[in-house]
N, C-alpha and C positions, 0 to 999 in steps of 0.2 A: 866493381860497383860500390858506391857510398852513399848511404841516406843521409840527407841534410836537414830537412824539415818537413814535417807532417802537419797540416792544418784540416781540422774536421768540424763540419758545421751540422747539427742535427743528425749525425750518423749514430743510429742506435742510442745508447746512453752518454753520447758525447755531444751536447748541443753546441759547444763552442770550445774547442781544445786546439792550442798550438804546441808544438813540440818539436824544439831543435836537437839534433842528434850530433854528437861529436865523434871523433876518432878515438880509438881504444876501447877499453871495456866498459860497457855502458849496463847498468842494472835497472830494469823497469819492475819496480817492487811494489806489491799491494795484495790485499787479501783475495781470495778467490771470489770472482763474481764482480770484481770492481771495475772491470772493462780493460783489463790489460792486453789479454789476447784479441779485443776488438780493434785495437791499434793495428796489429798484424794484419787483420783482416781487411782494415781499410786500406793499407799499403798494397795488398795484393789486389783489391777491389780496383785502386787508381791505375794499376797497370793492365789487368786482365779483364776487368769489367765483371758483368754477373755472374759469370762461371767460377769465381773466386769467393762469393758469398755464400753464407748459410741461409737457407730458405730462398724467397723470391725477393726482388727489388722493392715490392711493396711493403716488405716489413723492416724496410732500412730506417725510415723517419723516427726520430726521438719520439716516444709514445705521449710526451707531455707537449709537443709542439703543435700550433695550429695546422689545421688539414692541408693548407697550400704552403706551408714553410719549405723553403729550399733545403734539399738532402746535398752535401758537396764534401768531397775529399780533394785535398790538393796536396801533391807528393813533389818535393824537390829533391833531385839526386844527381850523382856524377857518375858518368859512364865513359870510360877511355877517354879521359881528360875534358869530356864535353859536359857542360852543365844543363841539365834538363828539368823542366816543370809540367807536370800533368795535371789537369783540373777535371774531375769527373763528377756528373750527377747522375740521377737514374736515367735520363732522356738525353743528356748531351755530354760531350768530351772534347777537351782541347789539348794539344801537346805544345809547348813552347821551348825555343831555345832561351836561357835566361836573359841573354843580351838583346834579344828582339821582342818587341811588343805583339807582332803578329803571330797566330799560332802555324806551326809547320804542319799539323794535321788536326782535322776537326771531324766530329762524328763519333760515337761510342765504337762502332765496327772499326772505322779506319785507324781511329787511335789504338785500338788494341792491336791491329794488324802490325802498325809501325813499330810499337814497343816490343813484340813478339819477334819481329825481325831484327830490331836492333840488338835485343838481348841475346837472340840466337836460342831462344828456349821457349818450350811451351809453358803452361801455367805448371803442369805436373813437374816438369823438368826444373822449373825455378824453385818450386818447394822442395823437391829431393836434393837441390844443390845448396841453397842458402838456409832452409829452415830444418831445424831438428826438433821434432814434437816430444810430447810428453812421454817420457820412460824409453825413448828410442836409443839410448846409450846402452840399456841393458837388453833391447829387444833380442839380438841375436844369441845373447847367452841362454835365453830361456826357450829357444827353438830347437827343434830337431833338425836333423840333416835337409830332410825335404822341405820344411817351412823355411831354412835359411836360404836354400837355393831359390825358392819361389820369392822371397823377400828381396833376395839381391836382383833377381830378374824384373821384379816390379820397379825397384828404384831405378835400375838402369835402362829400362825401357824395353828389356827383352820379352816382357810378359805379353807385349803386344803381338809377337809372334805366336804365343799360345790362343791369344784371342783370334787371329787370323787362322789358326789352325782349326780352332772351334767351328769357324763360320765355314770353313772348307768340310769340315766333318759334317755340320748339318746340312750343307747343300748335297754332300754325298748321300746322306741318307734320303733327302727328298728324290735325288736322281733314281736311287735304287727302287723306293717305293712307286715312282712313275713308271719305270721299266716293267716291273711286276703287275701294275694295274693294267698298262696298256697291253701287256701279253695276255691277261685274263680276258680283255675286252676284244681280241683279235678272234674274228669268226672263221666258219669253214668254207674256203673259196668255192667249192663245187657246190655246196648248199646255196650259195648267194646267187650263182650263175642259173640254178634250177628255179629259183625264186623269181629271177628276172623273167625267164622265158614264160613261167605261168602269169605273170603279171601282164606281159604284152598281149597273150591270149586273151585275158579277161577284158582289155582295153577293146579289142577288136569285137567281141561280143557286145560291149556296151555301146559302142558307135551304131551297130545295127539295130538294137532295142531301142535307141533314141529316135531313129529315123521312122520306125514302125509307129511309135507313140505321137510323133509330131503329125503324121499323117491322120490318125484317128482324132486329135485335137483339131485340126482344120476342119474336118467334116463336122463335127460337134460345134464350132464356131459358126459355121454357115446355117446350121439349124436354128441356133440361138438366135441369129440376126434376123431370121424370118420373123419370129413371134415377138421379139423384143418391141418394134413400134406399137404395134396393136395394144401390148400390154401398158406401155408407157402412156398411151392416150387414155386408156381406160383408168388408170390411177389418177390422170389429172382430173378425169370427169368425175370420179368417185370423191375425190378432195374438194372439188368444187361443190357437189351436191351435199357432202357433209357441213361445208362451210354455210351454205344457205339454209340448211335445216337449224344449224345453230342460231342463225340470224333471227329465222322465224320464230324459234322458241324464246329467244330474248325480247323481240317484239311483243309475243303474246304476253309474257310477263309484264312488259310496260303497259300494255292495254288494259291488263286486270287492274294494275295498280291506279291508272288514271280513272278507270269505271268507279272505283272504290273511293277516290278523291272527290269525283263528282258528286256521288251520294252522299258523303259526309258533308261537303260544302252546302248540298241542298237542304240536308238536314239542320244544319247550323242557321241558314237562311230563314228556315220556318221556324226556328226557336227565337230568332231575332224579331220575326212579325209579332210572335205572341208577346215578346218583350215590350214591344211597340205599344201594344193596346194595354198592358199593364201601366206603362210610363204614363199614358194619358189619364188613366183612372186615378193615378197617384197625384198627378199634376192637379186635378180638379180637387182631390180631397186636400192637397196642401195649400190651396189658393188663399185662405184666410190668414196664412202665416205672416205675409207682408203687413196686412192691416194689424195684426196683433202686435207686431213689433213696433209699429207706430204708436200704437195705443200704449204699449209698454214704456216707450220713451217718454210719452207726455206724462204718464203716471209717476215716471221716476223723476220727471223735473217737478210735478207738483210733491212729490215725497220729499225732494230736495228742499222746496219752498217751506214745506210744512216743518221739516226739521229746522230750517231758518227760522220759523216763526217761532217755534218752540224755544230756540236759543236766545231770539231776542226778546221772547216774553220773559224769559228767565234773567236776562240781562236787565230787562225794565224793573221786574220786581226788585232785583239787586239794587239796581239803581234808585228805586224808591226807598228801599231799605237804607242806601247810604244816606239818601236825603233825610230820612227819620231820624238816623243814626246821628247824622250832623247836627240836625235840630236839637236833639237831646244833648249832645255834647256841648252844643253852644249854651244850652239851658244849664248844663251842669259844669261850665267852665270854671264857675267859681268854687265849685267844690274842690276838695282835695284830689288827689290822683290815686284814690282807693281802687279805681275801676282797672288799674294797670295789669293785676294779676289775672283778672278775667280776661283781658285781651291776649295776654300770653297763653293761656290755655288754648282759646281758640285758635291762635296761630299755629300751635303745636298740632291740634287737630286738624287745621287745614294743610299743614305741611304732610301729615299721613294721608290726607285724601290725594293730595297731588301725587304723591309716591304710588298709590293704588290706581290711580287713573294713567300715571306713566306707564306701569306695567301691562294694564290693558291694552293701552296703545301699541305697545311693543308686541304684544301677543297678536293683535289683529294685523299688524304690518307683516309680522312673520308669516301668518297664515297665508296672507296675499302672495308674499314671495315664494312660498312652498307651491302653491297652485301654480305660477309661472314657471318655476323650475320642473315641476312634474309634466308641464304642457312641452316644455322645450325638451326634456329628456325623451317623452313618448315620441316627439316628431323625429328626433335624431333616430331612434329604434325603427320607427316606421321608414324612414328613408334606407337605412341599411338593410331593411327587409326588402323593400322594393329593388333595391340594386341586385341583391342576391338573387330574387326571383326573375328579374330581367335576365340573369346569366343563365339561370336554370332553363328559362324559355328557349334562349339563344342556342344552348348546348343542346337540348332536346330537339329542336327543329333541325339543326345542324347533323346531329348523328342519327335521327330517325329511329325506326323501331329496333334498329342494331345496338342502340345506346343502352344505357344503365339508368337506373332509378337514381335521381339526386339524393334520396334520403337514405335508402338501403343498400345502394349500388347493386342491385340485382338486374338482370338482363330485363328489358321491358317486353320484348316481343308483342304479342297480341295486347297487351295493356298500355300500349305506348299512347293512344289517343286520349284513353281516360285519365292518364297522368298528366299529359300536357294540358287537358281541360281543366283538370284541378288545380294545377300551378296557375294557369292564367286567371281563374276564379280567385285563387288567393291574391295574387297581384292586383285584381281589381278591387277586392275588400282592402287591402293596404292603400291603396290609393285614395278610397273614399274616406276612410279613417283620416288619413293625412289632412284632407279637406277640412273636416270637422275640426281637427285640432289646430289647423291654421285660423279659424274662425275664432275658436276660444283663445287663442293667442292674442289677437287683436281685442277682445273684449277684455283681457286681463290687462290690457295697456294703461287703461284709466283706473285711478284709485276707487276701491270699492267703498260704499257708503258707511258700513260698519267703522272702516279706518277712519273716515273724515269725521265722523261722528265722535269717535274716541279722540281724536286731535282737538276737536272743538271742546268737548267736555274738560280736557286737560287744560286746554286755553283759560277757560272759565275758571277753574280750580286755582290757576295760578294766578289770575286776575284778582280773585278773593284773598289769596294768599298775600298778594302785593298790598291789598286794601287793608287787611289786618295788620301788617307791617307798618303800613302808614298810619294806621289809628294808633297802634301803640306808641309811634314816634309822636303823634299829635297829643295822645294822652300825657305824654312824658313833658311835652311842652305846653300843656293845655292853657295855663294861665297867661303864658306869653304870646298865644297865638289866637286869641279870641277874634280879633279883627280878621285875621287870615281865614279862620273857620267860617266866619259869615261870608267871606267872599266866595270860598269854596262851596258854599251852601248854595249859593246862587248858580254857580257854574253846574253844580251836580242836577239842580232842579231843571235846568236848561237842557242837560244831556237827557234827562228823563223824559222830557217833552219830543226831543228828536227820537228816540227809540220808539216811543209810542207811535209817532208818526210812520216810522219804517215798518213797524208791525201792521198798521192799518194799509200799507201800500201792497203787501204780500197777498198774491192770489191764493183762494182758498178751493175747497171742494175736493180733497184727496180721499180715495175710498181704498183703504189697504186690502180689504177683501178682494175687490176687484182687481187689485194689482196682482195678488197672489194666483187669483184664477187664472189671469192672462198670462202669467209666467209659466203655469202648468200646461196651458195649450201651446205655448212656443215650444216647450220641450216636447211634447207629444208630436207636434208637426215636425220638429227637426230630425226626428228619427226617419220620418217619411221623405224628408229632404235628402238624406243621406242615400236611401234606396233609390230615389229618382236619380242622384248623381250616378249611381252604379249602373242604373240602366241606361243612362245617356252614354256612359263610357263605353258599354257592351255595343250598343247600337252605331258607335262610330265605326265599328269593323264592317258594318254592312256593305259600303262600297268596295272595299278591299274583297271581300268574300265574292261579290258579283264579278269582280274583275277576275279573281281567280276561277270561278266557274267557266268564264267565257274562255280563259286560256286552257284550261282542261279539256273543254270541248273541241278547241281548235287541235289539240295535240292528239287527242283521240282520231279526228278525223284524218291527220297525217299520218299516223301510226297504221290505220286500216288501209290507206293508199300504199304505204310501203310493204304491208303484208301481201297485198294484192300483186305487187310488183316482183316481190321474191318469189312468190309461187309460181308466178308465169315463167321466170327465169329457170327454176327447178323443172318445170314440165317441159322446157326447150332443150335441156340437156340430153333428154332420152337416154338416161342411164338405166342400165339393167344390172342388179346384184347377181343374176343368174349368169349371165355372159361374162361379167367380172371374175366370177368364180371359176368359170369353164377355161378362159383365157390364163388365169392365173396358174391353174393346174398344169396347163401346156407349157408355159414360161418356167415354172419350177421345175418340169421334167427335162426341158432343155437346158437350164442352168445347171442341174445336177449333173447331166451327162457332159457338159462341157467342163465343170468343175474336175469331174473324175479324169476326163481326157487330160486335163492341163496337170492334175496331180500325177498321173502315170508319166507325163513328159518331164516333170520336176524329178520324179524317182529316177527316170532313165538318165537325166543329166547328172543327179546325185551319184549314181552308180558310175556314169562315165568319169566324173571327176574322181570319184575314189579309186577307178582303175588307172587313171593318168597318175595320181599321186602315188598308188602302189607301184606302177611301172618305175615313176621317178624315184621312189624311194629304194627300189631294188637296185637302180643304177648307181645312186648316191651310196649305197652300201658298199658296192663294189669298189667305188672310188674311195671311200673311207677306210676300206680294208687295205688298199693300196697305200694309203697315206699312214695309217697305223704302222704298217710295216716299216715305211720309211722313218718315222718318228721314233720307233724303238731302236733302229739302227744307228740314229744320231745320239740318242741318249744313252745307249751303251757305249759309245765312243766317248762322251762327255764325262761319263761315270769313271772310266779307266783314267782320264786325265786327272780328276779329281783325287783319285786314290794315289796316283803318283805325287800330286801336289802335297797331300796330307803327309806323306811319308817324308817329302823332302823338307817341309817345315819343322817337323818334328827333329829330324837329324840336325837342322840349321841351328834350332835354339839349343838342343844339347851340346853342340860344337861351340857356340857362343858362351854358355855357361862355363864349359870347360876352360876357355881361353881367358875368362874374366878373372879367375882365381889367380894365377901369377902375376897378372897385371895390377890386380888391387893389391897383392902382397907387396909387390915393388914399391908402389906409391904409400903404402902404410908404413913400410921399412923406413923410408925417408923421414916421415913424420915422427917415428919412434926414436930414431937416432937423433934427431933434432931436439925432441922434448927430453931425452935422456942424457943430453951431452955424450953421447956415443957409447953409454954403458951398455944399452941394448941396441943393436943395429939390424936386427932381422926379425920380421913378424910374417908368418906363413899361414895361408888359408889352405886347411887340408882337404881331400876329397870329400869330406862330409860337411865342409865350410865351417868347420870349427877353427877357432884362433889359437895359434901356437907361438910363443914367445921364445926366441933361440938366444942362448946366453954363450958367446964366443964359439957358435956353431951348433950347440948343444941343446936340445930342447929342455926349457926350464921345467922341472918337475912340479913345484910349487909356486903359485901365483898369489901373492898378496891381495888385499881388497883394493889398494891404491894402484897396483900393478893391473889388476882387472879393469880398473876405472880408466887407466891409460891406455890399454889394449881397445877398449870399446871407443874411446874418444878418437884415437889414430884410425880405427877402421871406419869411423863415421865421416872424419876427414877425408880418407882416402876415397870413399865413396863420392863425396861432393866434388873433389878435385877431378876425379875421373869424368863426372857428367859435365864440369865446367869446360875441361880439355876439350871433349867431345863436340861442345856448343861454341868453342873459339872464345871462351872468355877466362879473365883472370879471376882467380878466386881470392876475393879481398873482403866478402862479407860473410859472417856467421850470425844467425840467429837461433838461439836456444830457447825453447818454450817449455817451463816447468820441466826440466831434464833430472831435477834432484828428488823425484817424488819417493823413490825406494832406498835413498842413501842415508847414512847415519852423518852426523856433524862432521867426524873426522874425513871422511870419503867426500862430502860436499867440499870441505877446504882443499883436499887434494885436486878436486875438478877444477876449481877456482884457480889454484896455483898453475895448472897445466894451461888454462886459458890464457893467463897473463903471460905465460912464455910464449904464446903464439903471436903476441902482438907485432912482432918483426915480420911475421909472414902476413897476418890478416890485419889490414888497416882498420877494420871496424867490427867489433864482436858485441852483439846485444844478448842479454841474458834476461829473460822474463821469469820471475819467480814470486812465489808469496812468502819466501824464507828470509827472514829480516837479517839473519847472521852473516850473509854474504857481502852485504853492503860495503864493508871495510876494505874488501879487495877490489871495488870498483872504481874507475877513473870518473864516472859520471853515475850520479843516482838520481832517478825519476820516480816519484812517488804518485801511484794511482790510488785514489779512494772513492767510495760511493756514498753519497749523502742521500739518505733516505727523505730527507724533508723535500728535495727538489727531485728526487729520481735522476740525478745526472753524475757522472764521473767527474771528479776533480784531479787534475794534472799538475804537478809542481816538480820543480828541480831542487833536489836537497843535496847536491854534489857539495862537498866540504870547501871547494875552491870556486862555487857558484858565483861569489860576489867579485872575486878577481878575474881578470882575462876576458873570457867571452861573456856575452850579455846573460842576465840572470834568466833562467826558464821561467821563473816565478812570474816576471814581468810579461812573459810571453804566453803562458797558460791561462786562458780566461775560464774562469768557472760559472755555472749558474746554479 
């Protein structure tokens, strides 16, 4: 077998590695932990699958690769002149011949099976043949005779005989324990027969007892059947009697409630009759209200006319004053303009007066708006109160006396009617207040007299202001405007005449005292009007109450009719409580007797079943006794066979171990002679598996360090050759992994020289080590390093002749 190429993808710390292996002595060199041995693990995994790796297949993926990244190992090798290529991932595997594109085997199990068959070796045999692990060259030297024998047995596969012997020994112990346990469980045959006869006698007695119990049960059942129909009939009558009595109690309660409702409705109708009389009295007392309102309206018109008269009179006076003023100004036109200062002072006073009147007008208007807002706010409050009271009334009527107080949430009970009446009265008061505020809202829609008066006085003041402004302008242009002032004087006089005519046309006769008296009368009668409205609202319920009264009387009549009908049905049952108790006592006595008889039957049946089970158990015990005897005999025979097999396996293992020493000595001697050019031609393995080098037939008393390394090497080669011969393979490949661990520099060089001398026999020798000094003796040098930054192993060819001949490994080894 010769390895040609290894390609790794995301295999442990090798994310992307390609390695070509040449013939001759190859050194794979790098520090510990750099990933050298991982390459060997990948080679074994490619051939043998999961059984060849450390841990599980889930740990194979490069720890910095994405979660779904492919993990793959590809191995190309030559076997018996045939070039093969295996590609393996954790879930798939394919085996190819190099010249064909189609796989000759596929699937992880099938590929492993095919390669095992072609190599003729199991994974363990492959390792023991081609691989030499750390410190194995010195392993035999450090062992005692027993450990040496065990090591050789393990390497050559003889230790499987020990495992087989251990399995046989374990089974032998199990069989011995089973025989002892079965022997202890084996009972007395005579006692078992006596137990069976007693169980059969008990079964006979149980059958007789069951017959007698069934006879008594039949007699009790007949007595129970005689009394049961009468008892059933009386139970049905009693249940019907109780149902009728319950219905009568319910109707009685309903009748009481209806009569109570009738009395309450009658009392409410009487109260409404009193309210009707009160309403007539109040209507008579409030009759003058309409006339007073009409008189108040006329007085208000006269008051408005009087206010107009006063305003026009003031305007007339002012107009006359303007006429006089104009006359004076015209007379004084020729004088200088000394009067301008006086006009300016009057203008300032008039402006102050305008500001005062404007403030007074704004205050009057604001008061009017506040009244309107208060009325609107009160209306909204009353609407909310009315809605809330309506909901309370509805809830009270729905829940009845079982409900709770809407204010304190306590159960109403007997206070239900009182609370309901109180809430209804509150609702009527809210409705009446709402009507009054609606009327007040309409009244406030018109502008009040004081607001109009303030506005008119402000207008007059502004007019005076404008006149002063005009007079001042006139004074400043007095001399130039004489003609125009005279014309204006005529116009002002005409305006004064018109104002005098308007004053004369206004009606008179306004009495302010009478107006105040009428207003007081309206206010007093308006309170009566509110009471009238409340009474009218209450009286609106009178038709509904009369209807409810009629419905209650009809319901009373129907309930009394139902009561009479139910009482007649109850009397027709002819039910007697005394007869019910008497028959019940007889029924209970018959039932108890029947239950006791049935219980006796069940006890007899239980006893019968127990007797049958006892008889069957006794018969089964006899049968099991016979089966135990047969089982003990069979296991004793099998135990004898296992004892013979255990002895035979032990003897065979010892015989094979005795045979392996001379055969191994012969093979090792051939390697020894070849490596020493015949100087030493004989190496023997003694009875204690110690290595003895012969010099011309005599045991060499002193062996140097180099000679010890030589002896260890030829012994390891002999072991590998023996395993390869038994597998039918040619031993052409050797792999040494860190075999220099305990050697000094001189002995390392000695081992390398020995390996160089084996190149004629072994086509390919691979040496894995962290020791740099051995690289000069290698035909091919492969460097493996670990990069902390990427967490990956880097592989490159550092052979002296890497640039000549074969392709550079540096070009084939991809790093990440």
